C-alpha positions, -999 to +999 in steps of 0.1 A: +439+602+537+434+603+499+461+598+474+458+635+465+461+646+501+493+625+504+509+647+478+507+677+502+526+707+488+531+687+456+496+696+445+507+732+439+475+744+456+452+726+432+421+707+442+410+674+427+379+653+424+400+622+420+389+614+385+414+590+368+434+600+338+418+573+316+384+587+323+395+623+318+410+613+284+376+598+275+358+630+286+382+651+265+376+629+235+339+632+239+342+670+241+366+673+211+386+704+202+372+735+221+396+764+224+374+786+245+364+759+270+401+749+273+411+784+283+382+787+308+391+753+324+427+763+327+418+793+348+403+770+375+421+756+405+409+721+398+435+696+386+410+674+367+396+705+348+432+716+339+440+681+325+409+683+302+420+719+292+453+705+280+436+677+261+410+697+242+429+729+232+435+736+195+472+730+186+468+753+155+460+782+178+485+776+206+513+801+206+548+801+221+537+827+246+508+805+257+532+775+261+556+796+282+528+809+303+513+775+310+546+757+318+550+782+346+516+772+359+519+735+361+516+733+399+553+727+404+553+701+377+522+683+389+507+686+354+539+681+334+533+645+324+501+655+307+513+688+294+541+673+273+524+640+264+510+628+231+474+631+244+478+668+250+479+694+223+513+710+228+531+681+212+510+686+181+520+723+175+543+732+146+569+746+169+572+715+192+607+705+181+621+740+186+604+743+219+618+709+231+653+719+221+650+752+240+634+738+272+659+710+277+685+737+280+665+758+305+675+765+341+640+756+352+636+719+361+599+718+351+608+731+316+635+705+313+611+678+323+586+690+298+613+695+272+624+659+273+588+648+273+583+667+241+616+653+227+602+618+232+571+628+212+594+643+185+613+610+184+581+594+169+579+619+140+586+607+105+589+624+071+594+661+069+584+667+105+612+645+118+644+662+131+677+650+118+698+622+132+724+647+142+698+666+162+689+635+182+726+625+187+733+659+202+705+653+227+718+618+236+751+635+243+734+662+264+715+635+284+747+616+290+764+646+304+737+659+327+714+630+338+735+622+369+728+657+383+691+658+376+661+653+399+640+621+398+613+636+376+638+650+350+658+618+350+626+598+342+617+622+314+653+620+300+650+582+301+618+583+282+634+606+255+664+583+254+641+553+248+623+570+220+654+582+203+670+548+205+642+532+186+646+554+155+677+539+138+707+516+144+730+545+149+707+562+174+701+528+191+738+523+197+743+558+211+712+557+233+719+522+246+755+531+256+741+559+278+713+537+292+736+510+302+760+534+319+731+551+338+714+518+347+677+515+357+662+548+368+648+546+403+616+566+411+587+567+436+550+575+434+524+584+459+519+548+467+556+542+473+585+529+453+580+516+418+600+492+397+630+511+382+627+523+346+651+501+326+657+520+294+683+495+281+657+467+284+634+486+260+663+492+235+674+456+233+641+437+226+643+411+198+616+429+179+635+462+179+668+445+170+651+429+140+635+462+129+667+481+131+690+453+119+712+454+150 
């Protein structure tokens, strides 16, 4: 049985040719921005084609309506990790911060997972694009208050956002680290079985980061 077949209902009815994400990223890079091809590939029932669709779309032409439509078609979250990542185009849209803020408060777990993924991408912004420290502190507080009740996928996405936020400043590092230490390493599984828990606190206490932030 292939890795894809092991996912069973988790595939959301999509087929796959088993092309690895690294290769799909290379194919997308070779193609470049292609809005029309992206929309055509998204209409297929092939996972690999939909990944490429997310990577080659034009962020300047993506609308809120499109984002809302696609997040509801992620095969039960199967494509969420690509949809909200830096390689895809949604994180490059001008409304990404607003969208992340809205989705993390959604009743839909897939939107929450994607919202925290986008929040992680926003944590890397600088200059005028960057949200305020107060914005990030409010989300650290939200994560602290809700992470214990979340599913594995959302918890992982929250942990990633917490890690990104905690690398921005000394104040945010202290706030994020406090939550990460209370929560502890986040357990998760993959198709191949259990993986090493995601230890957010470990990422927020490296010597290099301490030196950078002066903590």
